[in-house]
C-alpha positions as CSV (number, residue, x, y, z in Angstrom):
1,M,0.2,-0.1,-0.2
2,R,2.3,2.7,-1.4
3,G,0.4,6.2,-1.2
4,G,-3.2,5.3,0.4
5,G,-3.8,3.0,-2.5
6,F,-4.5,-1.1,-3.0
7,S,-2.1,-3.4,-3.5
8,P,-3.1,-5.7,-6.6
9,L,-4.5,-9.3,-5.4
10,R,-3.0,-12.3,-7.0
11,R,-4.8,-16.1,-7.1
12,V,-3.0,-19.2,-8.4
13,L,-5.4,-22.0,-9.8
14,P,-3.6,-25.6,-9.5
15,R,-2.9,-27.0,-13.1
16,R,-4.5,-30.2,-12.0
17,V,-7.8,-31.3,-11.4
18,P,-8.1,-32.7,-7.4
19,A,-8.0,-36.6,-7.1
20,A,-11.6,-37.9,-6.4
21,V,-13.0,-38.2,-3.3
22,P,-12.2,-41.9,-1.9
23,A,-14.9,-44.2,-2.1
24,A,-15.3,-44.2,1.7
25,P,-13.9,-41.8,4.2
26,T,-10.4,-42.6,5.7
27,S,-12.1,-42.3,9.5
28,A,-14.6,-45.2,8.3
29,R,-12.1,-47.5,6.8
30,E,-9.8,-46.8,10.4
31,L,-12.7,-47.8,12.4
32,D,-13.6,-51.2,10.0
33,R,-9.9,-52.4,10.9
34,A,-10.1,-51.3,14.7
35,R,-13.5,-53.5,14.7
36,R,-11.5,-55.9,12.9
37,R,-8.8,-56.2,15.6
38,V,-10.5,-56.0,18.5
39,R,-12.4,-59.2,16.9
40,E,-8.9,-60.6,16.3
41,D,-8.0,-59.9,20.1
42,L,-11.4,-61.4,20.9
43,V,-10.6,-64.4,19.3
44,R,-7.5,-65.0,21.2
45,A,-8.3,-63.9,24.8
46,I,-10.9,-66.9,24.5
47,W,-9.4,-69.4,22.6
48,I,-5.6,-68.9,23.9
49,P,-6.9,-69.9,27.6
50,L,-8.9,-72.5,26.7
51,A,-6.1,-74.2,25.0
52,L,-4.0,-73.7,27.6
53,L,-6.8,-75.4,30.2
54,A,-6.7,-78.1,27.4
55,A,-3.5,-79.0,27.7
56,L,-3.4,-78.7,31.3
57,A,-6.1,-81.5,31.7
58,V,-4.6,-83.6,29.2
59,L,-1.2,-83.5,31.5
60,T,-2.7,-83.8,34.9
61,A,-4.9,-87.2,33.2
62,G,-1.8,-88.1,32.0
63,V,-0.1,-87.5,35.3
64,A,-2.3,-89.5,37.3
65,V,-2.5,-92.4,34.7
66,W,1.3,-92.3,35.4
67,S,1.2,-92.2,39.2
68,Q,-1.5,-95.0,39.7
69,S,0.5,-97.6,37.6
70,R,3.6,-96.8,39.9
71,S,1.1,-98.3,42.7
72,Y,-0.3,-100.9,40.5
73,L,0.7,-104.8,42.2
74,E,0.5,-107.2,39.7
75,P,-1.8,-110.2,40.2
76,D,1.2,-112.9,39.7
77,N,3.2,-111.0,42.3
78,Y,0.4,-110.7,44.8
79,A,0.2,-113.8,44.6
80,R,3.6,-115.0,45.2
81,L,3.9,-113.5,48.6
82,L,3.6,-115.4,51.6
83,V,2.7,-114.3,55.3
84,G,5.8,-114.8,57.3
85,Q,8.4,-113.5,54.5
86,T,10.3,-110.3,55.4
87,Y,9.6,-106.9,53.6
88,A,13.2,-107.4,51.9
89,E,12.6,-110.6,50.4
90,I,9.4,-109.1,49.0
91,V,10.2,-105.4,47.9
92,E,11.2,-106.7,44.5
93,D,7.7,-107.9,43.6
94,L,6.4,-104.6,45.3
95,P,5.9,-101.3,42.7
96,D,7.6,-98.6,43.4
97,H,5.1,-96.7,45.4
98,A,2.1,-97.7,47.9
99,L,-1.0,-95.5,47.3
100,E,-0.9,-92.6,49.7
101,T,-4.0,-92.7,51.1
102,P,-6.5,-95.6,51.1
103,P,-9.8,-95.6,49.5
104,R,-12.6,-94.9,52.0
105,G,-14.7,-97.3,53.3
106,L,-12.2,-100.3,53.8
107,P,-12.6,-102.8,56.4
108,A,-10.7,-101.8,59.7
109,E,-6.9,-102.8,59.9
110,P,-5.5,-105.9,61.8
111,A,-4.6,-104.8,65.5
112,G,-1.4,-105.4,66.3
113,V,0.3,-104.2,63.2
114,D,3.3,-101.8,62.8
115,D,2.2,-101.2,59.0
116,C,-0.5,-101.4,56.6
117,R,0.6,-100.4,52.8
118,Y,-2.2,-100.4,49.9
119,Y,-1.7,-100.9,46.4
120,R,-4.1,-101.2,43.3
121,A,-5.0,-104.4,42.2
122,T,-5.8,-102.9,39.0
123,V,-4.3,-99.8,36.9
124,F,-7.2,-98.2,36.4
125,A,-10.0,-98.0,39.0
126,E,-9.9,-97.4,42.9
127,V,-10.5,-100.5,43.9
128,P,-10.4,-103.5,44.6
129,V,-6.6,-103.2,46.5
130,Y,-4.6,-105.3,47.7
131,R,-3.7,-104.4,52.1
132,L,-0.5,-106.0,53.3
133,C,0.4,-105.2,56.9
134,F,3.4,-106.0,58.4
135,D,4.6,-106.4,61.9
136,G,8.1,-106.1,62.8
137,G,9.1,-105.6,59.3
138,R,7.2,-109.1,58.5
139,L,4.2,-109.5,56.3
140,V,1.1,-110.6,58.8
141,S,-1.7,-110.5,56.1
142,A,-2.3,-109.5,52.6
143,D,-5.6,-109.4,51.5
144,E,-7.8,-108.2,48.5
145,L,-10.4,-105.6,49.4
146,P,-13.4,-104.7,47.3
């Protein structure tokens, strides 16, 4: 503005025509992507714990079968046991482990024994069991209990 006049105003127009407006606004596409990610995350949040739970159940069942098999007394080995034998004489015929707790509902242990041990008579069932009772390190009774 020299001398109180007006300065000319210029405008420059683009030489190319602007590109067409996208079919869907950017925000709608982003919203669709976000919804898809949420669905995928939800599927993962459900299936991963379920898969882990199933794996844990299979592992637990395997350990249970393995531990039960370690307390299984073969019927032939039970038939060889004789009252009066020492524990040292029969230990090789016995499984690695006796049952930690006997099944419920079994008859009372005989009086005057130091120790009774229970072994599975079948691999998968809780009963019947074999009960071997010792007194002074000698076998005083061997019973198959239903």
